[in-house]
Steps between C-alpha positions, in 0.01 A plus 500: 500500500309817547239495221516144386227458238528845364873553473676162472780681681731340754788614719340812648708654782283444809643808660378749245191709573246624256193468295345199348409689184325317222722419211399649170788479263579726211411278208784651291764395746369257760691505825467468873686781685623522854497849644665636818293417807257280307479121509424524129368772273163397362371839387315569173753577221287664239364844553239727349717593191477140385118508536431826321409527129399132486180334388366216722198279501484472878655740757479424876552792736650365822754220558335396828344164555189548280702663223765229490233231514306657210807520279611149600164344415466698167851425384445122544127471389403798276470256199189358672323831485322598173513857595877496550559273198344776284733760639802281435385415149532868404874471554752372254633242744160399628615566855329685787702790628473538874687751735490592868551859621616545860535816709790371703817317418383161632212259453283347773289805604413448869695171513856592592765314694815644655814358655633671819863446597545216254230279678413322176303233675276746676363742231313795629162510333428868444158431347298182479652211690267199508222316326296179548443190289144621450634774272474263212618723212807607693579145607488384137731777388744409776487136390553591138806703604633199699535702812532363845263603787516462876266577790476854619510461882207642693439470873165403624558710819594848400632739750336843572628821664187717523465807717831396674376150594653180364253220417478194271209348317468190718503698825238748368271218395515318844472814695848502646585828317234767506535758220530855635178618341156564643345207315132395543433150624454350156825654383705362785735197482532544129813567294464784250449240228226323695330836566505573128324169453248584779430831338429341164272242660289797619476636156410201287486193730760318287549123502844339507428283194416784266692465172634782285184478291286522813686819602448641157119450541523681837693791346234548238186441706534548874393826657555648850250685715528675834420843643736659242479276199157421355535175302803610316714279274827394662697637198346843570655504852852577618663234710606755768150634505338161551761380752412803700140384510574152633808566725551741787736796440770313709432184308566681172820648641609147609455350150659816343805465724523127517406417142849581371379652175323832544371461146278217615285736710471797278181593321526256216216300348337304782382229269846432374667547842314224680607189307845653482522522878352165566706292263828513318299482172520123475658192647763404595595789724864393531726746327788432262793706376769477234822449698725694256265794529161574354664719240647185352158447324482827307869482428452161336203605306682815372812298407283257307307779322814685384731201428260235368177668396649815341286745705700820583457667839574874495594647839507867614215535248214706638172513307395867485169460315339302216240573236298264288393552145175289507474490124824302473514355848854634538607643838788743503699499826711790619797380718783683674813417693402461861813672611500769233146617391658705221577178310173398329386280221187315365410147402182343368305195579177319414439367858597669822506331834515723806639261760501749776340588833276806550769752585715401204202543268440846649861602429428481123361824347136493573412746229445230231174338366564183700540657845242766437239222451262478802486121486878471512525740798212328686686162483847633571378684808328187639798407715673665796887515490649367823852631575737244638853516645775249587821551700752212522788490744782250481696409822802300583281267723154493666444725800151382565361167631402288192298268719278792592518711188434225255479510124208708396383840621560662834234773507523833671305828503830677444577629140693179444160327495631149405843345550620165341802292569618383148760267645876461498744395223557170679122432529433579139760271354823705529814434701396312819707744706363819340262659754431812310125561513248703301217682672205658329505772764198680372216389273266794503218636292254792474568770767817334635676541170508880543686452834797336319480718190637806686797287625607411149729797511695655787623800306344816363307464167692620203236412247123457507427195725255349252783442262640224707444174307595231748184316402606458142869447600426203733536674828803655663737452790336633821642804659654498852200691633263236371690202631558657839127577523413144408751350741365704791151360429627144456676514835146547654349230276764235586479527869447158662544347843835351406610822322363804686740742335561374143811651343538501122790309358715650221283656231642393165266657250156667468272542204148622454232525227217758486238372258301821525747669282484529121415324284311253723329724740403207723611159626160345441140600432149450632156543338326821589150507650204574267648286221384155381859362481396197299371722229797737503740196473325414173467839355838662587683251289362645168317815593478657141400239245584733203877461572722226607618634834493257796572539871621218717681455829456425870309816578188395304488135591324258738833440675622850577846509654607173339699408188204261423273803455738650242525174314129427502393834356759464224404146428128586491563767227711269294240225515176704459608766260779338302386132502813353652449154664534494870852462642581131507452349838250761631154330544230617268259576786762707694348853530734761357272784619196463719337156513135443399303563816332214690266570787621347826325171557465418128702219344836585344673221310851639520535760784776747420616486855376407843537723793674343787532641848821693522660813639518764233839456333713814488 
């Protein structure tokens, strides 16, 4: 069964390839369709024509994780909100009218799973791929959807290929492997992650038992002074800038190359960067995944919204602009067909949720009262978009040593950056004799994404290159040029004593996703320097109090890069501004945004998490 909880569909041909698209049925004629080359067609059925010329109470722009969550919570609990009860009471049927508008033809946003060569037990996670039990809102939603989870394997001894030298974490720490960098004595015998920790200890002298609330106090109060910085707040300093003050040039290059994510060492907000680098936000640090694919979750939520909660989802529906009549509170939304801009229409709503990241917000016409507002722009621009790229290759069998290249990242300074073994069909619950294997050949971000972007085509352009919408379409099959380039690098990465000349087995399929493309503009986000992130998190949600327009999503959260961040910002709006009770099962003291700061050393009755010594988890 491919999408068990969402689809209730059995008998899928295991040798079909294709997309795990979220099922959003046409409410006039519910059906599940099979399409050529797809395991099952789960695309959005309603388009912008159905949305236009309609009056709604709540319109949610974006069918990603925060948008689906917002609609899901509202549809089930709006009766507990006096504000929403009043809107419903104005209708003859006393029912709140909710709708979701989505740019693409699928739900899930940056959560998207894909099946290569019919390997239904090994879904390729094009976007988010893991989470932890400490993500309490997400865990509760998964439980309510009756979904199974399993461990996401991660090695505790990652492999490195840096400046042409192979190393592993254990050998670096004990001095057997010496990194090929001109490191100073304090920087030696340290993995890249340990060197990050050393650098942070030079900045703020952190303690291992600091809680989330302790770190929040540090973010807001600690300053840094040296020959360059004169008692400057950490949130006023870029992380690259401050790393350069406490590490040597070669030390910085080492953590840049060996850290896996280039986005970790860019010039983002130093105050926010430090706890991110030291901890995985909270305990436990063991990762989980949904075995049928992470996209099973938004698929299930979408199916429930459409089929049980009567919330329509309109795909290929791009919001062009919106304008609010502050005297009536009505917002008029201009929409168009994503594929044919000549097809346009309007709809109206009393409440508008913009469940979107920064770039998506900036794709809406900025020449309207909302986006011309200085407060709105100040908050929207508080985050840095971080491009991300994934390339998956499916092979007939492994051609690398699984005992050496274990589950988890193999890190290189090549444009591949990080490589993950996702396992074989046999290992993931398929036919015991099926040795087909899935490899996340390249997990890259920031500068490395542009290397692969040029390889997305191996023919002359026949249309403007920025018209390519692989981001919205859920990626595309990789070109021969791209796969050959990747395999050449992998043959260097997978060299080992027992396999000095690794030769690829039969390549069965190749698929990539470029999250820098429209409408997303990034795979994840980071807080910019010179912003008090804890204040922006509060204010960006409802930036203009004379109109009911709200912003939610991962980008403006305290858990950037995680589904939990998307859920928490949405939940905080629903609780604080609409009076909904907290989602059942989520503790009342669980911080949805930033926790109340507690100075390190002071008593804290219920620490939000405890830091434990660990390698930074990729």
